[in-house]
C-alpha positions in Angstrom: -13.5 187.3 -32.7 -11.9 184.0 -31.9 -13.9 180.9 -33.0 -15.1 179.0 -30.0 -13.8 175.4 -29.4 -16.8 173.1 -30.2 -17.0 170.3 -27.6 -19.1 167.2 -27.2 -19.4 165.5 -23.8 -20.1 161.7 -23.8 -20.8 160.2 -20.4 -23.5 157.9 -19.2 -23.9 159.7 -15.8 -26.3 162.6 -16.5 -25.3 164.6 -13.4 -21.6 164.5 -14.2 -22.2 165.2 -17.9 -24.4 168.2 -17.1 -21.9 169.5 -14.6 -19.1 169.4 -17.2 -21.3 171.0 -19.8 -22.4 173.8 -17.5 -18.8 174.4 -16.2 -17.4 174.7 -19.7 -20.3 176.8 -21.0 -19.4 179.4 -18.3 -15.8 179.7 -19.6 -15.2 181.9 -22.6 -14.2 180.2 -25.8 -16.2 177.0 -25.5 -19.4 175.9 -27.2 -21.0 172.6 -26.2 -22.4 171.2 -29.4 -23.7 167.8 -28.2 -24.1 165.4 -25.3 -24.3 161.6 -25.4 -24.2 158.6 -23.2 -22.9 155.6 -25.2 -20.4 154.4 -27.9 -23.2 154.8 -30.5 -23.9 158.3 -29.5 -20.2 159.2 -29.7 -19.9 157.8 -33.2 -23.1 159.5 -34.4 -22.0 162.9 -32.9 -18.5 162.6 -34.5 -19.9 161.8 -37.9 -22.7 164.4 -37.9 -21.4 167.3 -35.9 -17.6 166.9 -36.0 -16.8 168.8 -32.8 -13.3 170.1 -32.3 -12.8 168.0 -29.2 -14.8 165.1 -27.8 -14.7 164.2 -24.1 -15.3 160.5 -23.8 -15.7 158.3 -20.7 -14.5 154.7 -20.6 -17.3 153.2 -18.7 -20.4 153.5 -20.8 -22.7 151.3 -22.9 -20.5 150.0 -25.8 -17.3 151.1 -24.0 -15.4 154.3 -24.5 -12.2 152.5 -25.5 -14.1 150.5 -28.2 -15.5 153.8 -29.5 -12.1 155.4 -30.3 -11.1 153.4 -33.4 -14.6 153.6 -34.8 -14.7 157.3 -34.4 -11.3 157.8 -35.9 -12.1 155.5 -38.8 -15.2 157.6 -39.6 -13.6 161.0 -38.7 -9.8 160.8 -38.7 -9.4 164.4 -37.6 -11.5 164.0 -34.5 -9.6 164.9 -31.3 -10.6 162.7 -28.3 -9.9 163.3 -24.6 -10.7 160.4 -22.3 -12.3 161.9 -19.1 -12.6 159.0 -16.7 -12.0 157.6 -13.2 -9.8 154.7 -14.5 -6.1 155.0 -13.6 -5.3 151.5 -15.0 -2.1 151.5 -17.1 -3.8 149.2 -19.7 -6.7 151.7 -20.1 -4.3 154.6 -20.5 -2.1 152.8 -23.1 -5.1 151.4 -25.0 -6.6 154.9 -25.3 -3.4 156.6 -26.4 -2.4 153.8 -28.8 -5.9 153.9 -30.2 -5.5 157.5 -31.1 -6.9 159.5 -28.1 -5.0 162.8 -27.7 -5.7 163.2 -24.0 -6.3 161.2 -20.8 -7.7 163.1 -17.8 -9.1 161.9 -14.5 -12.5 163.1 -13.4 -11.1 164.8 -10.3 -9.8 167.6 -12.5 -11.1 171.2 -12.0 -13.0 173.0 -14.7 -10.3 175.6 -15.4 -7.7 172.9 -15.7 -9.9 170.8 -18.0 -10.4 173.9 -20.1 -6.6 174.3 -20.4 -6.3 170.6 -21.5 -9.1 171.0 -24.1 -7.4 174.1 -25.5 -4.1 172.3 -25.7 -5.5 169.3 -27.5 -7.6 171.5 -29.8 -4.3 173.2 -30.8 -2.7 169.9 -31.7 -1.0 168.9 -28.5 -1.4 165.7 -26.5 -1.9 165.5 -22.7 -1.8 162.8 -20.0 -2.4 163.6 -16.4 1.1 163.8 -14.8 0.3 161.3 -12.1 -0.6 158.7 -14.8 2.5 159.5 -16.8 4.6 158.7 -13.7 2.8 155.4 -13.2 3.4 154.4 -16.8 7.1 154.9 -16.3 7.3 151.8 -14.1 6.4 149.7 -17.1 8.9 151.2 -19.6 11.1 148.7 -21.5 14.9 148.7 -21.6 14.8 150.5 -25.0 13.0 153.4 -23.3 15.5 153.4 -20.5 18.2 154.1 -23.1 16.3 157.0 -24.4 16.3 158.5 -20.9 20.1 159.1 -21.3 19.4 161.4 -24.2 17.8 163.9 -21.8 21.4 165.0 -20.9 21.9 165.9 -24.6 19.3 168.6 -24.4 20.3 172.2 -24.0 19.6 173.9 -20.7 16.6 175.8 -22.2 15.2 172.6 -23.7 15.5 170.8 -20.3 13.8 173.8 -18.7 10.9 173.6 -21.2 10.6 169.8 -20.9 10.5 169.9 -17.1 7.5 172.4 -17.3 5.7 170.4 -19.9 6.2 167.2 -17.8 4.6 169.0 -14.9 1.4 169.4 -16.9 1.8 172.9 -18.4 0.5 173.7 -21.9 2.8 175.4 -24.4 1.0 178.7 -23.7 1.7 178.4 -19.9 5.3 177.4 -20.5 5.7 180.5 -22.7 4.3 182.7 -20.0 6.4 181.1 -17.3 9.7 181.6 -19.3 8.7 184.9 -20.9 8.9 183.3 -24.4 6.7 183.4 -27.5 4.4 180.3 -27.8 5.9 179.6 -31.2 9.4 179.5 -29.6 8.2 176.9 -27.0 6.7 174.8 -29.9 10.0 174.9 -31.7 11.8 173.8 -28.5 9.4 170.9 -28.1 9.9 169.9 -31.7 13.7 169.8 -31.1 13.2 167.9 -27.8 11.0 165.2 -29.4 13.5 164.8 -32.3 16.5 164.4 -29.9 14.6 162.0 -27.7 13.2 160.0 -30.6 9.6 160.3 -29.4 6.4 161.1 -31.2 4.7 163.5 -28.8 5.0 165.6 -25.7 3.5 162.9 -23.5 6.3 160.4 -24.4 8.9 163.1 -23.9 7.6 163.8 -20.4 7.7 160.1 -19.7 11.3 159.8 -20.8 12.2 162.8 -18.5 10.5 161.2 -15.6 12.3 157.9 -16.3 15.6 159.8 -16.3 14.8 161.5 -13.0 13.8 158.2 -11.4 17.1 156.6 -12.4 19.3 159.5 -11.4 21.5 158.5 -8.4 20.8 160.1 -5.1 23.6 162.2 -3.8 25.2 161.0 -0.5 
């Protein structure tokens, strides 16, 4: 029997928090181990219960972004997904640079959220594709150079990268391309090495940058 993914939901809006908790509880493979409504709650839950994944809002007493470094200092292995309404580039980058493994907008459906949680629990990173696209507009010249490296990828690697950039998890990419999930992970490792990036989110951003800069055919 597969061990369920232990999840904590931290949000200061009770109705939203209860909705997320109920939705995930109805999906096989998840166990809600705690709920909270503040930075202090998040830190206490991380230290005492160590859930596999913590869903953390930005707007809450103490601030969700402020909670990230405190949580990771206390529990370095804690995986954090920001679940918020904020689409601000500064908030996204602060969360990711602070150590959050995911950034998701509250409009996401329960099944899609479950997929993101599974991906993060397995060691992947995830940023909502619309936010990745917005972040591209602020990329520096150094990142623009990296976009040229997309052309150095094999056809299969480009295929995998396009699907990952669309928001698919490794498991879904594997199903789409009729590959083993381990093969997809291997391709992603090769892709990240060739692009000189640290994670799949950065790889997706480089791809989107390359596509934005591609000349339009007459």
